[in-house]
N, C-alpha and C positions, 0 to 999 in steps of 0.2 A: 955409497949406492944406494938409489931407490926397494924401497920394498916393493913388491907386487902390484900392494893397492896402490903407489903413488903410481907407477908407471899406469896403470888401469886408466886411471885417473887422467891421465896424460894424450891417452891413445887418446880417451872420447872428447878431451877440452882442441882435439887437432884438429879435430870436426869442424866446432866453430870457429876456429881464433887462430891463425899464428902463433907457435908457441916463441918465448922470447929463449935467443940462446942457451943462456945454459940451460932451459928446460927442453931443449932439440937435444942435447948432448948428454942430460944426464937421460934420456930417452933411448935415447941411439944406446950407449954405452951397455942398460939395464937389457936391454933387448939382445944386443949377439952374445952374453951372457945367459940370457933364460929365455928355452924354445915357448914354453906355457904363456909367457909377451906374445910372444912371436905369434901364435897363433892367434891369440886374442884379437894383437892390431891387426892380422889379415881377414878375422870374420867382421870386425870392426871395417873393414874396409868397405866388404860386403854387403853390409846391411846398410852399408851410407850409403854405396847404391844402389840398392834394392829400394831405399827410401825414396831418393831421388826420381822411380817412376809415379810416385803417392803425391807428391806434389803436384798446387794448381798450376796454371801457366801462369805467369806473370806478364799483365797486361800494358799495354806501355800509354803512360796516362801523357808523354809528350807529343803525342804527335798533337796534330791542330785537329781542331773538332770546327 
C-alpha cells in the first residue's frame, strides 16, 4: 500500500500527465482507505480549477496569415 507521501505525489502528477494503470490503481486503493488523502485530492482539484482561470489564452498560430 502507498504511503501518504507517495499518494500525494501521484495526486499532483495526475494533474500534469496520465498515470499508469499501476499508479491509478495504487492511488485509488489508498484513497479508499485514507480520508486525509481524499481531502487532499479534493483540494488539489480545486487548486487546479482555480489555476486554470489565470492561464494566458492560447494563441492559434495555425490560422492563415
